[in-house]
C-alpha positions as CSV (number, residue, x, y, z in Angstrom):
1,X,-21.3,-13.6,-11.1
2,X,-17.7,-12.4,-11.5
3,X,-15.8,-9.7,-9.7
4,X,-12.8,-7.8,-11.0
5,X,-9.7,-9.7,-9.8
6,X,-6.6,-8.0,-8.2
7,X,-3.3,-10.0,-8.2
8,X,-1.7,-9.3,-4.8
9,X,2.0,-9.8,-4.3
10,X,2.7,-9.2,-0.6
11,X,3.8,-10.7,2.6
12,X,1.7,-12.8,5.0
13,X,1.0,-11.2,8.4
14,X,-0.5,-13.9,10.7
15,X,-2.3,-11.2,12.8
16,X,-4.4,-10.2,9.8
17,X,-3.7,-6.5,10.5
18,X,-1.6,-6.1,7.4
19,X,-0.3,-8.2,4.5
20,X,-2.3,-10.6,2.4
21,X,-5.2,-11.0,4.8
22,X,-5.6,-7.2,5.0
23,X,-5.3,-6.9,1.2
24,X,-7.9,-9.6,0.6
25,X,-10.4,-8.0,3.0
26,X,-10.0,-4.5,1.6
27,X,-10.3,-5.7,-2.0
28,X,-13.5,-7.7,-1.3
29,X,-15.0,-4.9,0.7
30,X,-14.5,-2.6,-2.4
31,X,-16.2,-5.0,-4.7
32,X,-13.1,-6.9,-6.1
33,X,-11.6,-10.4,-5.6
34,X,-8.1,-10.9,-4.4
35,X,-5.7,-13.5,-5.8
36,X,-2.9,-13.7,-3.3
37,X,0.7,-14.6,-3.9
38,X,3.0,-14.6,-0.8
39,X,6.3,-12.8,-1.4
40,X,7.4,-13.5,2.2
41,X,6.2,-15.2,5.4
42,X,6.5,-13.3,8.7
43,X,6.6,-14.2,12.3
44,X,4.9,-11.2,13.9
45,X,2.5,-10.0,16.5
46,X,0.4,-6.9,17.0
47,X,3.5,-5.4,18.7
48,X,6.3,-6.0,16.1
49,X,7.8,-8.2,13.4
50,X,10.1,-10.8,14.8
51,X,11.4,-12.4,11.6
52,X,10.8,-12.4,7.8
53,X,11.3,-15.4,5.4
54,X,11.4,-14.3,1.8
55,X,9.8,-16.7,-0.7
56,X,12.0,-17.7,-3.7
57,X,11.4,-15.7,-6.8
58,X,10.7,-18.7,-9.0
59,X,7.9,-19.8,-6.7
60,X,6.4,-16.3,-6.8
61,X,6.5,-16.4,-10.6
62,X,5.0,-19.9,-10.8
63,X,2.1,-19.1,-8.6
64,X,1.3,-15.7,-10.2
65,X,1.6,-17.1,-13.8
66,X,-0.9,-19.9,-12.9
67,X,-3.4,-17.3,-11.6
68,X,-2.9,-15.0,-14.6
69,X,-3.6,-17.9,-17.0
70,X,-6.7,-18.9,-15.1
71,X,-8.3,-15.6,-14.0
72,X,-9.2,-12.3,-15.7
73,X,-7.0,-9.9,-13.7
74,X,-7.7,-6.2,-13.7
75,X,-4.9,-4.8,-11.5
76,X,-1.8,-5.7,-9.6
77,X,-1.1,-4.7,-6.0
78,X,2.5,-5.0,-4.6
79,X,3.3,-4.9,-0.9
80,X,6.3,-6.3,1.1
81,X,9.3,-7.3,-1.0
82,X,11.8,-8.8,1.3
83,X,14.8,-9.6,-1.0
84,X,16.2,-9.1,-4.5
85,X,14.9,-12.5,-5.8
86,X,11.4,-11.5,-4.9
87,X,11.9,-8.1,-6.4
88,X,13.1,-9.5,-9.7
89,X,10.0,-11.8,-9.8
90,X,7.7,-8.9,-9.2
91,X,9.4,-6.7,-11.8
92,X,9.1,-9.5,-14.4
93,X,5.4,-9.9,-13.7
94,X,4.7,-6.2,-13.9
95,X,6.6,-5.9,-17.2
96,X,4.9,-8.8,-18.8
97,X,1.4,-7.6,-17.8
98,X,2.2,-4.0,-18.3
99,X,-1.3,-3.2,-19.5
100,X,-2.6,-3.7,-16.0
101,X,-2.5,-0.9,-13.4
102,X,0.2,-1.5,-10.8
103,X,-0.4,-0.1,-7.3
104,X,2.7,-0.3,-5.0
105,X,2.6,0.1,-1.2
106,X,6.3,0.3,-0.3
107,X,6.8,-1.6,3.0
108,X,10.1,-0.6,4.4
109,X,9.6,-0.8,8.2
110,X,7.2,-2.6,10.5
111,X,4.8,-0.5,12.7
112,X,6.8,-1.7,15.7
113,X,10.0,-0.3,14.2
114,X,11.7,-3.4,12.7
115,X,13.5,-2.6,9.4
116,X,12.3,-4.7,6.5
117,X,14.4,-3.4,3.7
118,X,18.2,-2.7,3.3
119,X,19.9,0.0,1.3
120,X,20.7,-2.3,-1.7
121,X,17.1,-3.5,-1.9
122,X,15.7,0.0,-1.7
123,X,18.0,1.2,-4.5
124,X,16.9,-1.7,-6.7
125,X,13.3,-1.0,-5.8
126,X,13.6,2.6,-6.9
127,X,15.5,1.8,-10.1
128,X,13.6,-1.3,-11.3
129,X,10.1,-1.3,-9.8
130,X,9.0,2.3,-9.3
131,X,9.1,3.1,-13.1
132,X,6.5,0.4,-13.6
133,X,4.0,1.8,-11.0
134,X,0.8,3.5,-11.9
135,X,0.4,4.6,-8.3
136,X,2.7,4.5,-5.3
137,X,1.3,5.0,-1.8
138,X,4.1,5.8,0.6
139,X,3.8,7.4,4.0
140,X,6.1,10.4,4.7
141,X,9.0,8.3,6.1
142,X,8.9,5.9,3.1
143,X,8.7,8.8,0.7
144,X,11.8,10.4,2.2
145,X,13.8,7.2,2.3
146,X,13.0,6.2,-1.2
147,X,14.1,9.6,-2.5
148,X,17.2,9.8,-0.2
149,X,15.9,12.9,1.5
150,X,15.7,13.6,5.2
151,X,12.2,13.3,6.6
152,X,12.8,16.6,8.5
153,X,13.0,18.5,5.3
154,X,9.2,18.1,5.0
155,X,9.5,18.8,1.2
156,X,6.8,16.4,0.3
157,X,6.1,18.0,-3.1
158,X,9.8,17.8,-4.0
159,X,10.1,14.2,-2.8
160,X,7.0,13.2,-4.7
161,X,8.3,15.0,-7.8
162,X,11.5,13.0,-7.6
163,X,9.5,9.8,-7.3
164,X,7.4,10.8,-10.4
165,X,10.7,11.4,-12.2
166,X,11.5,7.7,-11.9
167,X,8.5,7.0,-14.2
168,X,5.9,6.3,-11.5
169,X,2.5,7.6,-12.7
170,X,1.2,9.0,-9.4
171,X,2.1,9.3,-5.8
172,X,-0.4,9.2,-2.9
173,X,1.6,10.5,0.1
174,X,-0.1,9.7,3.4
175,X,0.5,11.9,6.4
176,X,-0.3,9.6,9.3
177,X,3.3,9.1,10.5
178,X,4.2,12.7,11.4
179,X,6.2,13.2,14.6
180,X,4.2,13.8,17.8
181,X,5.4,17.4,18.0
182,X,3.9,18.1,14.5
183,X,0.6,16.3,15.0
184,X,-2.5,18.3,14.2
185,X,-6.2,17.4,14.6
186,X,-6.4,16.3,11.0
187,X,-4.3,13.9,8.8
188,X,-3.4,15.2,5.4
189,X,-3.0,13.0,2.3
190,X,-1.8,14.3,-1.0
191,X,-2.1,12.8,-4.5
192,X,0.7,14.0,-6.9
193,X,0.5,13.5,-10.6
194,X,2.4,15.1,-13.5
195,X,-0.6,17.5,-13.8
196,X,-0.6,18.8,-10.2
197,X,-1.8,17.6,-6.8
198,X,-4.9,17.2,-4.8
199,X,-5.3,17.2,-1.0
200,X,-7.6,15.5,1.4
201,X,-7.9,16.0,5.2
202,X,-9.3,13.5,7.7
203,X,-9.9,13.7,11.5
204,X,-6.9,12.2,13.3
205,X,-7.9,9.1,15.4
206,X,-6.3,8.3,18.7
207,X,-4.1,5.3,19.1
208,X,-1.6,3.4,17.0
209,X,-2.7,1.3,14.0
210,X,-1.3,-1.6,12.1
211,X,-2.3,-2.1,8.5
212,X,-3.7,1.2,7.4
213,X,-1.2,1.4,4.4
214,X,-2.2,-2.1,3.1
215,X,-5.9,-1.2,3.5
216,X,-5.6,2.0,1.6
217,X,-3.4,0.7,-1.3
218,X,-5.6,-2.5,-1.7
219,X,-8.8,-0.6,-1.6
220,X,-7.5,1.8,-4.2
221,X,-6.4,-1.2,-6.4
222,X,-9.8,-2.7,-6.2
223,X,-11.5,0.5,-7.2
224,X,-9.1,1.0,-10.1
225,X,-9.8,-2.6,-11.2
226,X,-13.5,-1.7,-11.2
227,X,-12.9,1.2,-13.6
228,X,-12.9,4.1,-11.2
229,X,-10.8,7.2,-12.1
230,X,-7.6,7.7,-10.1
231,X,-9.0,10.7,-8.1
232,X,-12.3,8.9,-7.3
233,X,-10.5,5.6,-6.3
234,X,-8.1,7.5,-4.0
235,X,-10.9,9.4,-2.4
236,X,-13.2,6.4,-1.8
237,X,-10.3,4.3,-0.6
238,X,-9.4,6.9,2.0
239,X,-13.0,7.0,3.2
240,X,-13.1,3.2,3.6
241,X,-9.7,3.2,5.3
242,X,-10.7,5.9,7.8
243,X,-13.8,4.1,8.8
244,X,-12.0,0.8,9.2
245,X,-9.6,2.5,11.5
246,X,-12.4,4.2,13.4
247,X,-13.9,0.7,14.1
248,X,-10.5,-0.9,14.8
249,X,-10.1,-4.1,16.8
250,X,-7.7,-5.0,19.6
251,X,-7.1,-8.7,19.4
252,X,-3.5,-8.4,20.9
253,X,-1.5,-6.3,23.3
254,X,0.0,-4.0,20.6
255,X,-1.5,-1.9,17.8
256,X,-5.1,-1.6,16.8
257,X,-6.1,-3.5,13.6
258,X,-8.5,-2.1,11.0
259,X,-11.9,-3.6,10.9
260,X,-12.4,-3.8,7.2
261,X,-15.5,-6.0,7.2
262,X,-17.9,-4.2,9.5
263,X,-19.4,-1.8,6.9
264,X,-21.4,-0.2,5.5
265,X,-18.9,2.6,4.9
266,X,-20.5,6.1,4.7
267,X,-18.6,9.2,5.7
268,X,-18.8,12.8,4.3
269,X,-15.6,13.4,2.4
270,X,-13.5,16.3,3.7
271,X,-11.7,17.4,0.6
272,X,-10.0,20.6,-0.5
273,X,-8.4,20.8,-4.0
274,X,-5.3,23.0,-4.4
């Protein structure tokens, strides 16, 4: 038996809440197989990231090329990119295997607040990597920062349009990170494409979670690797992510971690197309 493989280029989170462990769990739960290439090693807890050690670009390339020569890969998922060397390696891989769908989860800040990307790296990310993406999955803060717009503007459609103008194929903007004063009983996610947009609404869960973005992006990548359409993949990945958060675990003193392996995952979709 063989499963569709997803090449994952991301950081390692030793808590398992996010990073490569989260990616591998989500991809396997969605019927794929993860081939993991670390772009950075982190020292972190469920509270915050303490340090990040980027992996040299040549090592990233060597590991990924070996996997690409050995396995039949159906999609590429990109997570944390910690320096320009890693960025150049990821760009080269995505360009060389441009026939594969590329799903990018832009990781700019840790859940505990630590910055993980400087201005120069963000600028290179927008200029060099975003044009290669078939799908980008930013939260509202990441969307605003990658388009140089103030989060307070709340012009999600304009920000997504600016991201699409870079060449990205689609943007799934997630609304979990709204300010406390703006929180509503439901979380709204919007998928923007050149043809228009689609909206989903999910019951807001109490608590603070670590790894929801990795879970969503990787689950979507696995479903695209399996041949799902973009709309269906985004919908099913949101369903899976919501349930993994509903069943979240608390191994540490900080944020809740998604339980991606407790399945089965069945939830009526709350969807409204606009």
